[in-house]
VMD Tcl script that draws the C-alpha trace (Angstrom):
set ca {
  {0.00 0.00 0.00}
  {1.59 3.26 -1.10}
  {1.43 6.35 1.04}
  {0.37 9.63 -0.55}
  {3.38 11.63 -1.89}
  {2.90 14.40 0.69}
  {2.94 11.88 3.53}
  {6.08 10.26 2.10}
  {7.77 13.65 1.77}
  {6.72 14.58 5.31}
  {7.98 11.27 6.63}
  {11.28 11.69 4.77}
  {11.69 15.12 6.40}
  {10.91 13.68 9.84}
  {13.39 10.86 9.27}
  {16.11 13.27 8.23}
  {15.50 15.42 11.32}
  {15.31 12.41 13.64}
  {18.63 11.16 12.28}
  {20.21 14.40 13.49}
  {18.91 13.74 17.00}
  {15.73 15.84 16.86}
  {13.51 14.17 19.48}
  {10.38 16.05 18.39}
  {10.79 14.67 14.87}
  {11.32 11.18 16.29}
  {8.15 11.47 18.39}
  {6.18 12.61 15.35}
  {7.55 9.66 13.40}
  {6.42 7.31 16.17}
  {2.98 8.96 16.23}
  {2.73 8.52 12.46}
  {3.20 4.73 12.67}
  {2.19 3.75 16.21}
  {-1.41 2.67 15.55}
  {-0.58 0.52 12.53}
  {2.38 -1.11 14.26}
  {0.30 -1.86 17.36}
  {-2.54 -3.26 15.23}
  {-0.14 -5.54 13.36}
  {1.49 -6.69 16.61}
  {-1.93 -7.38 18.13}
  {-2.94 -9.48 15.14}
  {0.34 -11.39 15.24}
  {0.44 -12.04 18.98}
  {-3.23 -12.15 19.92}
  {-2.44 -10.44 23.21}
  {-2.78 -6.76 24.06}
  {0.14 -6.94 26.51}
  {2.38 -8.73 24.02}
  {1.38 -6.25 21.30}
  {2.30 -3.35 23.59}
  {5.66 -4.97 24.31}
  {6.32 -5.63 20.62}
  {5.34 -2.07 19.69}
  {7.62 -0.66 22.35}
  {10.48 -2.91 21.25}
  {9.92 -1.87 17.62}
  {10.27 1.82 18.44}
  {13.27 1.21 20.70}
  {14.93 -0.52 17.76}
  {13.90 2.39 15.52}
  {15.62 4.82 17.87}
  {18.78 2.71 17.96}
  {18.94 2.04 14.21}
  {17.39 5.16 12.71}
  {20.61 6.05 10.89}
  {20.31 2.83 8.86}
  {16.85 3.57 7.46}
  {16.62 4.71 3.86}
  {14.75 8.02 4.03}
  {13.55 7.65 0.44}
  {11.72 4.37 1.28}
  {10.31 5.61 4.55}
  {10.22 3.82 7.88}
  {7.09 1.74 7.19}
  {8.64 -1.34 5.56}
  {11.47 -1.41 8.09}
  {9.04 -1.05 10.99}
  {6.85 -3.91 9.71}
  {9.89 -6.17 9.49}
  {11.04 -5.27 13.00}
  {7.50 -5.74 14.36}
  {7.25 -9.23 12.89}
  {10.62 -10.12 14.43}
  {9.71 -8.59 17.81}
  {6.49 -10.62 17.85}
  {8.47 -13.78 17.05}
  {10.86 -13.03 19.90}
  {7.99 -12.47 22.32}
  {6.25 -15.63 21.13}
  {9.36 -17.68 21.77}
  {9.82 -16.15 25.19}
  {6.30 -16.68 26.46}
  {4.72 -20.02 27.16}
  {1.09 -19.02 27.59}
  {-2.16 -18.95 25.67}
  {-2.38 -16.69 22.65}
  {-6.12 -16.03 22.95}
  {-7.10 -12.45 23.61}
  {-9.10 -11.90 26.76}
  {-12.73 -10.85 26.32}
  {-12.17 -7.75 28.47}
  {-9.29 -6.77 26.17}
  {-11.59 -7.06 23.16}
  {-14.10 -4.82 24.89}
  {-11.46 -2.14 25.38}
  {-10.56 -2.30 21.66}
  {-14.12 -2.07 20.36}
  {-15.30 1.36 19.29}
  {-17.79 2.80 21.71}
  {-21.03 3.83 20.08}
  {-23.81 4.58 22.53}
  {-26.47 4.07 19.86}
  {-25.05 0.73 18.69}
  {-27.05 -2.46 18.88}
  {-25.71 -4.44 21.88}
  {-26.60 -7.78 20.30}
  {-24.76 -6.81 17.15}
  {-21.71 -5.70 19.10}
  {-21.73 -8.99 21.01}
  {-21.98 -11.00 17.78}
  {-19.16 -8.92 16.25}
  {-16.97 -9.57 19.28}
  {-17.70 -13.29 19.13}
  {-16.77 -13.41 15.43}
  {-13.62 -11.40 16.07}
  {-12.62 -13.64 18.98}
  {-13.20 -16.76 16.88}
  {-11.15 -15.31 14.02}
  {-8.30 -14.39 16.38}
  {-8.40 -17.88 17.87}
  {-8.32 -19.50 14.44}
  {-5.57 -17.19 13.18}
  {-3.35 -18.27 16.05}
  {-3.70 -21.89 15.03}
  {-1.90 -21.08 11.77}
  {1.88 -21.48 11.60}
  {3.69 -18.22 12.39}
  {4.99 -17.52 8.86}
  {1.62 -18.19 7.21}
  {-0.14 -15.95 9.74}
  {2.40 -13.13 9.27}
  {2.23 -13.33 5.46}
  {-1.58 -13.32 5.47}
  {-1.88 -10.44 7.94}
  {0.71 -8.25 6.22}
  {-0.91 -8.83 2.82}
  {-4.59 -8.73 3.72}
  {-4.81 -6.54 6.82}
  {-1.95 -4.15 6.15}
  {-2.50 -4.03 2.39}
  {1.15 -4.57 1.50}
  {2.14 -5.94 -1.87}
  {3.45 -9.48 -2.18}
  {6.91 -8.06 -2.88}
  {6.82 -5.93 0.26}
  {5.69 -8.90 2.36}
  {8.48 -11.02 0.87}
  {11.11 -8.40 1.77}
  {9.74 -8.04 5.31}
  {9.67 -11.81 5.92}
  {12.92 -12.51 4.09}
  {11.22 -14.87 1.66}
  {10.65 -15.07 -2.07}
  {7.43 -13.75 -3.58}
  {6.51 -17.29 -4.64}
  {6.90 -18.50 -1.05}
  {4.74 -15.65 0.23}
  {2.02 -16.38 -2.35}
  {2.10 -20.03 -1.32}
  {1.96 -19.16 2.40}
  {-1.01 -16.84 1.84}
  {-2.88 -19.40 -0.25}
  {-2.23 -22.16 2.30}
  {-3.25 -19.86 5.17}
  {-6.51 -18.96 3.45}
  {-7.36 -22.62 2.85}
  {-6.55 -23.54 6.45}
  {-8.59 -20.59 7.75}
  {-11.56 -21.63 5.67}
  {-11.36 -25.19 6.99}
  {-10.81 -24.05 10.59}
  {-13.76 -21.68 10.44}
  {-15.94 -24.48 9.08}
  {-14.65 -26.76 11.84}
  {-13.13 -29.28 9.43}
  {-9.51 -29.14 10.59}
}
mol new
graphics top color blue
foreach p $ca { graphics top sphere $p radius 0.5 }
foreach p [lrange $ca 0 end-1] q [lrange $ca 1 end] { graphics top cylinder $p $q radius 0.2 }
display resetview
């Protein structure tokens, strides 16, 4: 998914300033990407706490390695790659369930006082089931599917982020979709 030219130019300016040690520019850069990085981490880990940890680790790594980022490409692709790796590290380090708690889902749901409570409950149940099923997929298939479908990245971008070939990514996405379909139908 390409960013608008003005956003890319603004991000390039922020990156250049942050590389010189400008903390305000760094904070603006974090603010520009924080929601998307957290959302990706949440989808990958299935845990709000783990997603917070992965997001924090991603931006710590950004601060440490900012000089290495190509300003013309922007920080987005680099941040996605670091987020995937941070989530892998957290997953290896934690030996607990990957299901998101119902109260965590409630805190993520948009609050609309006029909304239909039954509809919200059904939406939460579907979302919880999808999260549960997603976490039954192998890590690489889940990451490829989420980066492609939820983040809207191209197959080439996903391949670069995951360190795979485009053919491998296409295969992982296809396999993940088939497994998801079977899991959701209760046939796997």
